C-alpha positions as CSV (number, residue, x, y, z in Angstrom):
1,M,-18.4,-9.2,-6.5
2,S,-21.7,-10.3,-4.9
3,P,-24.2,-7.9,-3.4
4,T,-23.4,-9.4,0.0
5,E,-19.7,-8.6,-0.4
6,N,-20.6,-5.1,-1.5
7,I,-22.8,-4.5,1.5
8,R,-20.1,-5.8,3.9
9,F,-17.5,-3.6,2.2
10,E,-19.7,-0.6,2.6
11,E,-20.1,-1.4,6.4
12,L,-16.4,-1.7,6.9
13,V,-15.5,1.5,5.0
14,S,-18.1,3.4,6.9
15,S,-16.6,2.2,10.2
16,Y,-13.2,3.1,8.9
17,L,-14.2,6.6,8.0
18,D,-15.7,7.0,11.5
19,S,-12.6,5.6,13.2
20,R,-14.6,2.7,14.6
21,L,-12.8,-0.3,13.1
22,S,-11.9,-3.1,15.5
23,E,-8.7,-5.1,15.0
24,A,-10.7,-8.0,13.5
25,Q,-12.6,-5.7,11.2
26,E,-9.4,-4.0,10.1
27,Y,-8.0,-7.4,9.1
28,E,-11.2,-8.3,7.3
29,L,-11.1,-5.0,5.3
30,L,-7.4,-5.6,4.4
31,Q,-8.4,-9.0,3.0
32,I,-11.2,-7.4,0.9
33,L,-8.8,-4.8,-0.4
34,E,-6.7,-7.5,-2.1
35,S,-9.3,-7.1,-4.8
36,P,-8.2,-4.3,-7.2
37,A,-11.8,-3.2,-7.7
38,Y,-12.4,-2.8,-4.0
39,G,-9.0,-1.3,-3.6
40,R,-9.8,1.5,-6.1
41,A,-13.2,2.1,-4.5
42,F,-11.6,2.4,-1.1
43,L,-9.0,4.9,-2.3
44,E,-11.7,7.0,-4.0
45,M,-14.0,7.0,-1.0
46,T,-11.3,8.0,1.5
47,R,-10.2,10.8,-0.8
48,I,-13.7,12.1,-1.2
49,D,-14.2,11.9,2.6
50,G,-11.2,14.0,3.2
51,E,-12.1,16.6,0.6
52,I,-15.7,16.9,1.9
53,K,-14.5,17.4,5.5
54,G,-12.1,20.1,4.4
55,L,-14.6,21.9,2.2
56,L,-17.3,21.9,4.9
57,S,-15.0,23.7,7.2
58,L,-14.5,26.7,4.8
59,P,-14.7,29.9,6.9
60,V,-17.4,31.5,4.7
61,A,-20.2,33.5,6.1
62,D,-23.5,31.6,6.1
63,D,-25.5,34.3,4.3
64,V,-22.8,34.4,1.5
65,M,-22.8,30.7,1.0
66,A,-26.6,30.5,1.3
67,N,-26.8,32.9,-1.6
68,V,-24.5,30.6,-3.7
69,V,-26.5,27.5,-2.8
70,A,-29.8,29.3,-3.7
71,K,-28.4,30.4,-7.1
72,E,-27.2,26.8,-7.8
73,I,-30.5,25.2,-6.9
74,A,-32.5,27.8,-8.8
75,Y,-30.3,27.3,-11.8
76,S,-30.7,23.6,-11.6
77,S,-34.5,23.8,-11.2
78,G,-35.1,26.3,-14.0
79,E,-36.1,25.8,-17.6
80,S,-32.5,25.4,-18.9
81,S,-32.0,22.3,-20.9
82,H,-28.3,22.3,-20.4
83,K,-26.8,18.9,-19.7
84,Q,-24.8,20.1,-16.7
85,S,-28.1,21.4,-15.1
86,R,-29.7,18.0,-15.6
87,M,-26.7,16.2,-14.1
88,Y,-26.7,18.5,-11.1
89,K,-30.4,17.8,-10.5
90,A,-29.8,14.1,-10.8
91,V,-27.0,14.3,-8.3
92,M,-29.3,16.3,-5.9
93,E,-31.8,13.5,-6.1
94,T,-29.3,11.0,-4.8
95,I,-29.0,12.9,-1.5
96,E,-31.3,11.5,1.2
97,V,-31.9,13.1,4.6
98,H,-33.1,10.7,7.3
99,T,-35.6,13.0,9.0
100,P,-39.4,13.6,8.7
101,R,-40.4,15.2,5.4
102,S,-41.8,18.7,5.0
103,T,-42.8,21.0,2.2
104,G,-42.0,24.6,1.3
105,S,-39.3,26.6,-0.3
106,L,-35.6,26.8,0.7
107,R,-35.3,28.3,4.2
108,P,-32.8,28.0,7.1
109,G,-32.5,24.4,8.3
110,T,-34.2,22.7,5.4
111,N,-33.3,20.8,2.2
112,P,-35.1,22.1,-0.9
113,R,-36.2,18.5,-1.6
114,Q,-36.6,17.1,1.9
115,G,-37.0,18.9,5.2
116,G,-35.0,18.8,8.4
117,S,-31.4,18.3,9.3
118,G,-29.3,15.4,10.2
119,R,-27.1,12.8,8.6
120,F,-26.7,12.7,4.8
121,I,-26.0,9.5,2.8
122,V,-24.8,9.8,-0.8
123,H,-25.8,6.4,-2.3
124,R,-23.4,5.0,-4.9
125,P,-25.0,1.9,-6.5
126,S,-22.8,-1.0,-7.6
127,S,-23.3,-4.3,-9.4
128,E,-21.4,-7.5,-9.7
129,H,-19.9,-6.2,-12.9
130,E,-18.8,-2.8,-11.8
131,A,-16.4,-1.6,-9.1
132,P,-18.3,-1.1,-5.9
133,R,-19.4,2.5,-5.1
134,P,-20.0,2.3,-1.3
135,S,-22.1,4.8,0.7
136,L,-20.3,7.8,2.1
137,R,-21.5,8.7,5.6
138,I,-20.4,12.1,7.0
139,T,-22.1,13.7,10.0
140,K,-23.1,17.2,9.0
141,P,-23.1,20.5,10.9
142,T,-26.5,21.5,12.3
143,T,-26.3,25.3,12.0
144,P,-29.0,26.6,9.6
145,W,-27.2,27.3,6.3
146,A,-24.5,24.8,6.9
147,M,-27.0,22.1,6.0
148,A,-27.7,23.6,2.5
149,I,-24.0,24.3,2.0
150,S,-23.2,20.7,2.7
151,I,-25.7,19.5,0.1
152,A,-24.2,21.7,-2.5
153,F,-20.6,20.6,-1.8
154,H,-21.7,16.9,-1.8
155,A,-23.3,17.5,-5.2
156,A,-20.3,19.3,-6.5
157,L,-17.9,16.5,-5.5
158,I,-20.1,13.8,-6.9
159,V,-20.4,15.7,-10.2
160,L,-16.6,15.8,-10.3
161,I,-16.3,12.1,-9.7
162,L,-19.1,10.8,-11.8
163,G,-18.8,13.5,-14.5
164,I,-15.7,12.1,-16.1
165,Q,-17.8,10.8,-19.0
166,F,-19.1,14.4,-19.5
167,A,-15.7,15.9,-19.7
168,G,-15.3,18.1,-22.8
169,R,-19.1,18.0,-23.5
170,N,-20.5,20.1,-20.6
171,Q,-19.9,23.8,-20.0
172,V,-21.9,25.9,-17.6
173,P,-22.7,29.5,-18.9
174,Q,-19.9,31.8,-18.0
175,N,-22.1,34.3,-16.2
176,H,-23.3,31.6,-13.9
177,I,-19.8,30.4,-13.0
178,S,-18.5,33.9,-12.4
179,N,-21.2,34.7,-9.8
180,S,-20.2,31.7,-7.6
181,E,-16.5,32.2,-8.0
182,T,-16.7,35.9,-7.1
183,L,-18.5,35.1,-3.9
184,L,-16.1,32.2,-3.0
185,A,-13.1,34.4,-3.7
186,Q,-14.2,36.7,-0.9
187,A,-13.6,34.0,1.7
188,P,-10.3,33.7,3.6
189,V,-7.9,31.0,2.5
190,P,-8.7,27.9,4.5
191,T,-6.0,26.4,6.6
192,N,-7.4,22.9,7.3
193,L,-7.9,21.5,3.8
194,P,-6.5,18.0,3.3
195,T,-2.7,17.5,3.2
196,A,-0.6,14.4,3.3
197,R,-0.8,12.7,6.7
198,I,0.3,9.8,8.7
199,E,-2.5,7.3,8.1
200,A,-1.4,4.5,10.5
201,V,1.6,3.7,12.8
202,S,2.8,0.5,14.3
203,G,5.7,0.5,16.7
204,E,7.9,3.6,16.5
205,A,8.0,6.0,13.7
206,I,9.8,9.4,13.5
207,A,9.0,12.5,11.5
208,I,12.0,14.7,10.7
209,E,11.4,18.3,9.8
210,R,14.4,20.8,9.6
211,S,16.6,18.3,11.5
212,Q,14.0,18.2,14.3
213,R,12.9,14.6,15.2
214,K,9.4,14.0,16.5
215,L,7.2,11.0,17.0
216,A,5.1,10.5,13.8
217,E,1.7,10.0,15.4
218,Q,-1.4,8.9,13.5
219,G,-3.2,11.9,11.9
220,R,-0.1,14.1,11.8
221,S,0.2,16.3,8.7
222,I,3.3,16.0,6.5
223,G,4.8,18.9,4.7
224,D,7.1,19.2,1.7
225,G,10.7,18.5,2.5
226,E,10.0,16.2,5.5
227,A,11.3,12.7,6.2
228,I,9.6,9.7,7.8
229,E,11.5,6.9,9.4
230,T,10.3,3.6,11.0
231,V,12.5,2.3,13.8
232,G,12.8,-1.3,14.7
233,L,11.7,-4.7,13.4
234,K,8.1,-4.2,14.5
235,S,7.6,-0.7,13.1
236,S,5.6,0.5,10.1
237,A,3.9,3.6,9.0
238,G,1.3,4.5,6.3
239,I,1.2,7.8,4.5
240,K,-1.8,9.1,2.6
241,Y,-1.5,11.9,0.0
242,P,-4.4,14.4,-0.7
243,D,-5.3,12.5,-3.8
244,G,-5.7,9.2,-2.0
245,S,-2.4,7.7,-3.0
246,L,-0.9,5.5,-0.2
247,L,2.6,4.6,0.9
248,M,3.4,1.9,3.4
249,L,6.8,2.0,5.1
250,N,8.0,-1.4,6.3
251,P,10.2,-1.9,9.4
252,D,13.5,0.0,9.5
253,T,12.6,2.1,6.4
254,K,13.3,5.8,5.8
255,I,12.1,8.1,3.1
256,S,13.0,11.8,2.8
257,Q,12.6,14.9,0.5
258,L,8.9,14.4,0.2
259,T,7.1,16.7,-2.2
260,G,3.5,17.1,-3.4
261,T,2.2,16.7,0.1
262,G,0.3,20.1,0.4
263,I,-3.3,21.0,-0.3
264,D,-2.6,21.0,-4.0
265,G,-1.2,17.5,-3.8
266,A,-3.9,16.1,-6.1
267,A,-2.3,18.0,-8.9
268,A,1.3,18.7,-7.8
269,A,4.2,16.4,-8.8
270,K,5.0,14.0,-6.0
271,S,8.4,12.7,-5.3
272,F,10.5,11.2,-2.4
273,Y,13.8,9.6,-1.8
274,V,14.2,6.1,-0.3
275,D,17.2,6.1,2.0
276,R,16.7,2.4,3.0
277,G,14.2,-0.3,3.6
278,I,11.0,-1.4,1.8
279,V,8.2,0.9,0.6
280,S,4.9,-0.5,-0.9
281,A,2.7,2.0,-2.8
282,N,-0.8,2.2,-4.2
283,V,-0.7,5.3,-6.4
284,F,-3.7,7.0,-7.9
285,K,-3.5,8.0,-11.5
286,Q,-1.3,11.1,-11.6
287,P,-1.9,14.3,-13.6
288,A,-0.7,14.3,-17.2
289,G,3.0,15.4,-17.3
290,R,3.4,15.2,-13.5
291,P,4.2,11.5,-12.6
292,M,5.3,10.5,-9.1
293,T,9.1,10.1,-8.9
294,V,10.8,7.8,-6.5
295,V,14.6,8.1,-6.2
296,T,17.2,5.8,-4.5
297,S,21.0,6.0,-4.4
298,N,21.3,4.2,-7.8
299,A,17.9,4.2,-9.4
300,E,14.8,6.3,-10.2
301,A,11.2,5.0,-10.7
302,T,8.7,7.1,-12.6
303,V,5.1,6.3,-11.7
304,V,1.8,7.4,-13.4
305,G,-0.5,5.2,-11.4
306,T,0.1,1.7,-10.1
307,R,0.9,-0.6,-7.2
308,F,4.5,-1.5,-6.6
309,T,7.1,-2.4,-3.9
310,L,10.6,-0.9,-3.8
311,A,13.3,-2.5,-1.7
312,V,16.5,-0.6,-1.0
313,A,19.8,-1.7,0.6
314,P,23.3,-0.1,0.2
315,G,24.0,-0.1,-3.6
316,Q,20.9,-2.2,-4.4
317,T,17.4,-1.3,-5.6
318,R,14.6,-3.8,-6.5
319,L,11.3,-2.9,-8.0
320,D,8.3,-5.3,-8.0
321,V,5.1,-4.2,-9.8
322,T,1.7,-5.8,-9.1
323,E,-0.5,-3.4,-11.1
324,G,0.2,-0.9,-13.9
325,L,3.5,0.2,-15.4
326,V,6.7,1.8,-13.9
327,R,9.7,3.1,-15.7
328,L,12.9,2.2,-13.8
329,T,16.1,4.1,-14.7
330,R,19.6,3.1,-13.7
331,L,21.3,6.4,-12.6
332,G,24.8,5.3,-13.4
333,D,24.3,5.2,-17.2
334,K,20.7,6.5,-17.5
335,R,19.5,3.2,-19.1
336,F,15.9,2.4,-18.3
337,V,13.4,-0.4,-18.6
338,Y,9.6,-0.6,-18.3
339,V,8.4,-2.9,-15.5
340,R,4.8,-4.2,-15.9
341,A,2.4,-5.9,-13.6
342,G,3.8,-9.3,-12.6
343,E,7.4,-8.3,-13.3
344,Y,10.4,-7.0,-11.3
345,A,13.9,-5.5,-12.0
346,V,17.0,-5.1,-9.9
347,V,19.7,-2.3,-10.0
348,A,22.9,-3.5,-8.4
349,D,26.5,-4.1,-9.3
350,G,27.0,-7.5,-10.9
351,V,23.3,-8.1,-11.5
352,D,21.7,-8.0,-15.0
353,F,19.6,-4.9,-15.4
354,A,16.6,-6.7,-17.0
355,V,12.9,-7.2,-16.5
356,K,12.0,-10.6,-15.1
357,S,8.7,-12.3,-14.4
358,L,7.4,-12.7,-10.9
359,N,5.7,-15.9,-12.0
360,P,8.1,-17.8,-14.2
361,I,8.1,-21.6,-14.8
362,R,9.9,-23.4,-12.0
363,T,11.9,-26.5,-12.4
364,F,12.9,-28.4,-9.2
365,I,16.7,-28.8,-8.9
366,M,17.4,-30.0,-5.4
367,G,16.1,-30.1,-1.9
368,V,18.2,-30.5,1.3
369,N,17.0,-31.7,4.7
370,F,19.7,-30.2,7.0
371,Y,21.1,-32.8,9.4
372,G,18.2,-35.1,8.6
373,P,17.4,-38.1,6.2
374,A,16.1,-38.1,2.7
375,V,12.4,-37.1,2.6
376,T,9.6,-36.2,0.1
377,I,8.5,-32.6,0.5
378,E,5.5,-31.3,-1.4
379,G,5.9,-33.9,-4.1
380,N,9.7,-33.6,-4.6
381,R,12.4,-36.0,-3.3
382,W,14.9,-34.2,-1.1
383,L,18.5,-35.2,-0.3
384,S,19.7,-36.0,3.1
385,H,22.3,-33.6,4.7
386,T,25.1,-36.1,4.0
387,D,24.1,-36.6,0.3
388,A,23.9,-32.8,-0.2
389,L,27.5,-32.4,1.1
390,V,28.6,-35.1,-1.4
391,R,26.8,-33.0,-4.1
392,G,29.0,-30.1,-3.2
393,L,26.9,-28.1,-0.7
394,K,29.0,-26.1,1.8
395,V,27.7,-24.8,5.1
396,E,30.1,-22.5,6.9
397,N,30.8,-19.3,8.8
398,F,33.9,-17.3,9.7
399,D,35.3,-20.0,12.0
400,N,33.1,-23.0,11.0
401,R,31.1,-22.8,14.2
402,T,27.9,-24.3,12.9
403,N,25.9,-27.0,14.7
404,S,22.9,-29.3,14.3
405,Q,19.9,-30.0,16.3
406,I,17.2,-32.6,16.1
407,V,14.0,-32.0,18.2
408,N,10.5,-33.5,18.4
409,F,7.8,-30.9,18.3
410,D,4.5,-30.7,16.5
411,P,4.8,-27.8,14.0
412,I,2.1,-25.1,13.7
413,P,0.3,-25.2,11.3
414,P,0.2,-29.1,11.2
415,V,2.2,-30.9,8.5
416,D,2.6,-34.5,7.2
417,A,5.1,-37.0,8.5
418,D,8.0,-36.2,6.1
419,M,7.6,-32.4,6.6
420,R,7.6,-32.9,10.4
421,T,10.8,-34.9,10.2
422,M,12.4,-32.2,8.0
423,L,11.3,-29.3,10.2
424,N,12.6,-31.0,13.4
425,S,16.2,-31.1,12.2
426,R,18.2,-28.0,11.4
427,V,21.6,-26.4,10.9
428,Y,22.4,-23.2,12.8
429,S,25.4,-20.9,13.4
430,I,26.8,-20.2,16.8
431,G,26.8,-16.5,17.6
432,A,27.7,-15.4,14.0
433,D,26.6,-15.1,10.4
434,M,26.3,-18.2,8.2
435,D,26.8,-19.1,4.5
436,F,25.5,-21.7,2.1
437,K,27.4,-22.3,-1.2
438,L,26.6,-24.6,-4.1
439,A,28.0,-24.8,-7.6
440,L,25.1,-24.3,-10.1
441,P,24.9,-23.3,-13.8
442,N,24.4,-19.6,-14.4
443,G,20.8,-18.4,-14.6
444,D,17.9,-17.3,-12.5
445,Y,16.9,-19.3,-9.5
446,E,14.3,-19.4,-6.7
447,V,15.4,-20.7,-3.3
448,V,12.8,-21.6,-0.7
449,L,14.0,-21.8,2.9
450,Y,12.1,-23.7,5.6
451,I,12.4,-22.2,9.1
452,F,11.0,-23.7,12.3
453,E,11.1,-22.3,15.9
454,P,11.4,-25.1,18.6
455,H,13.0,-22.9,21.3
456,K,10.8,-19.9,22.3
457,N,8.9,-17.0,20.9
458,G,11.1,-14.6,18.8
459,S,14.3,-16.5,19.4
460,R,16.0,-15.2,16.3
461,V,15.9,-12.7,13.5
462,F,18.2,-12.6,10.5
463,D,18.5,-11.1,6.9
464,V,19.4,-13.2,3.8
465,E,21.4,-12.1,0.8
466,F,21.2,-14.0,-2.5
467,N,24.5,-13.6,-4.3
468,G,25.2,-10.3,-2.7
469,V,21.7,-8.9,-3.1
470,L,19.4,-8.5,-0.1
471,A,16.6,-11.0,-0.6
472,K,14.8,-11.1,2.8
473,R,14.9,-8.8,5.8
474,G,13.8,-9.9,9.2
475,A,13.4,-13.7,8.6
476,G,13.0,-16.1,11.5
477,R,10.8,-14.0,13.7
478,L,8.4,-16.8,14.8
479,K,6.5,-17.9,17.8
480,M,7.2,-21.2,19.6
481,S,6.5,-24.2,17.3
482,E,5.6,-22.0,14.3
483,W,7.2,-22.6,10.9
484,E,7.3,-20.7,7.6
485,R,8.5,-20.9,4.0
486,V,10.8,-18.0,2.9
487,P,11.0,-17.8,-1.0
488,M,13.6,-15.6,-2.6
489,R,14.9,-15.1,-6.1
490,G,18.3,-14.2,-7.6
491,T,20.8,-14.7,-10.3
492,V,23.8,-17.0,-10.5
493,K,26.5,-15.4,-12.7
494,D,29.8,-16.9,-11.6
495,G,28.6,-20.6,-11.3
496,V,28.0,-20.5,-7.6
497,L,24.8,-20.0,-5.5
498,H,25.8,-18.1,-2.4
499,L,23.3,-17.4,0.4
500,H,24.6,-15.3,3.3
501,F,22.7,-15.1,6.6
502,T,23.3,-12.0,8.6
503,K,22.6,-12.3,12.3
504,T,20.4,-9.6,13.9
505,Y,19.8,-11.5,17.2
506,G,19.8,-15.1,18.1
507,N,21.4,-17.7,15.8
508,P,20.3,-18.0,12.2
509,A,18.8,-21.5,11.8
510,I,17.5,-23.4,8.7
511,S,15.6,-26.7,8.6
512,G,15.4,-27.2,4.9
513,M,16.1,-25.6,1.5
514,A,14.6,-26.2,-2.0
515,I,16.2,-24.9,-5.2
516,F,14.3,-24.2,-8.4
517,K,15.5,-23.1,-11.8
518,L,13.4,-20.3,-13.3
519,D,12.6,-20.0,-17.0
């Protein structure tokens, strides 16, 4: 990670925290967050931001909190050689107030180290060899003692984050702690500390609380027991827990029975039930003995801290892990497997319950140019439609109403001559579902479908099942002249590869298909 990348990351996170991200900046930030190091830094910064905002709103009298702050600063500035005191002083020195300097003792409206009030920046240096620690910019209150209070809370939070290496070695004298805790205990219980909330919404999302359905708007708090549902093929919703853990609900997804969403969510056990759809998660490291639990109709995933995707359809659960480790239990017989980064596992009738690699060795078996001639695609020689039928491929639906079409459009993005020829011919069903069947030896396979849209924007949407297991939801949603590859993996157990295309709207249409054996 270069210094230039770190600076740009800091700028984008600062805009995000101030709700000033443009659509282009949001896309740029999402690209940066593909890096695990930047992803962890982003989660930590958004968590700290929420905690600081909540703590600064504590309804404590100014004179009471000023007394606490004065004691803390006096303790840190005294002759004690205690390590915690030195660390506190070091943290205080990282706080910079961008106003003219002044001298004097602590008094209303001033910082004991720098005078004035205004906007504080807690600097968190980074290097090319460490995860970036971007600046945190929070606009502070301007009432006299709120300035000093905010300094102390910033310092306390940074001590908590950076003081992990001191855990077990630093203990502040008990009489010092008790004075602060006694004063804070006199304050009313705050009502606006961070809780789980809707972080982002696209399309329509619904929050369900005690059978009452309401629009799930961005910023809405979520309580234990609630359900969140995305409605339609263009819907999605993001959920952020108090500890920074994030869930992303894909289109037509519902989760329910949420727990661990309250102000103690950083320590409480989190769980939720996936009724249907696809959920992607980036989970902060959970407290010892309190992992996140994700339940479906036939499986249970136990998560300590990781990135994963869980796809659920009737009687089917698939877990893909991109970082960390997840234990997946099959509820029918309580058998479990551990799925690591770069692996996946499926729980479904007729499917081996085994951990498999997301990046196995692929061996090309066959390619088919539907209703077109033999071509060379991405270095592999494909069969013509006629030759594929001779090899045993069957294309059918309930009354054999399939058709062919050959067009002459320039695909977007551009392709070579053979790819253009392949994309411009296709097979499609007429007002119904469609099936591909081909005899193959038992084993694991990857099938890559090639889809092209020569008609108009959004002409078709369909789902694809690979031997009875949902492999792709919402395929075919393309703009005019766009094309895409749709890879999917599955297992052949009875000697037949069977792809079923379920019509959502428009006619399912496929230009080409490549088949690979996975080892």
